N, C-alpha and C positions, 0 to 999 in steps of 0.2 A: 684303109688308111690312105689319104691322098699322097700322090707322088711328091708333092712339094712340102711335105711335113718336115719338121726339124728333126735332126739326129743329134742326140746328146753324145759328146765325146768325153771319155774318161781317160786321163793320162796316167801312165804307170812307168816305172823304170824298165822292168823286164817281165812283169807279171800279168800282162794283158790277157793271154790265153787262159791262164789259171783263173783269173777274175771272171771272165766271161763264162767259163764252165761252171764256176761256183754260183753265179747269179742265175743262170738258166736252170740250175739244179734246184733252186729254192722257190722260184716263181712259177706258178701254173701258166699254161699257154705261152711258153717261152721256147726259143730255139736258137741254136748257134747258126751263124751264117758263114760267109767266106772268111778264110784266114789268109792274109796277105803276108808273104815272106820276102825277106831281103834276097837279092840276087848277088852274084859275084861283084857287082858294081858298088855294093854297100848301101848306106854307111854302116849297117850292122853286119855281123858275120853271115855268110851265105847260108840260107835256110832258116835263120832265126826269124821269129815272128815280129812283124812290123805293126800290123793292124788286124783286129778281129771285129767282124760285124756280128751283132746279135740282136735279138728282139725279146722284150719282156712285156707280156700282156698287151701286145700290139704296138708298143713304143719302140722305135729304133734306137739302138746305141752302137757306138764303136768304142773299142778299147785300143789305145795307142801306146806303144812302147817308145817313150821319148829318150831313153838312155841318158838321163840326167847324171852327170858326173858329180860325185859328192866329194 
């Protein structure tokens, strides 16, 4: 896949890691990538997931926890 390919970003409130794990579990030739976590600087609590990179059948995705307040 070319380096300049598009990456689809999926927005979640707090379920990004769970969603990426689910999707990579049902699609063949898929894998989880890096998991980016908040630091003490925030805005989320330290150690909580901010972004998860994953790939499904060669297509790059990212799952973002946007923490939308309801």
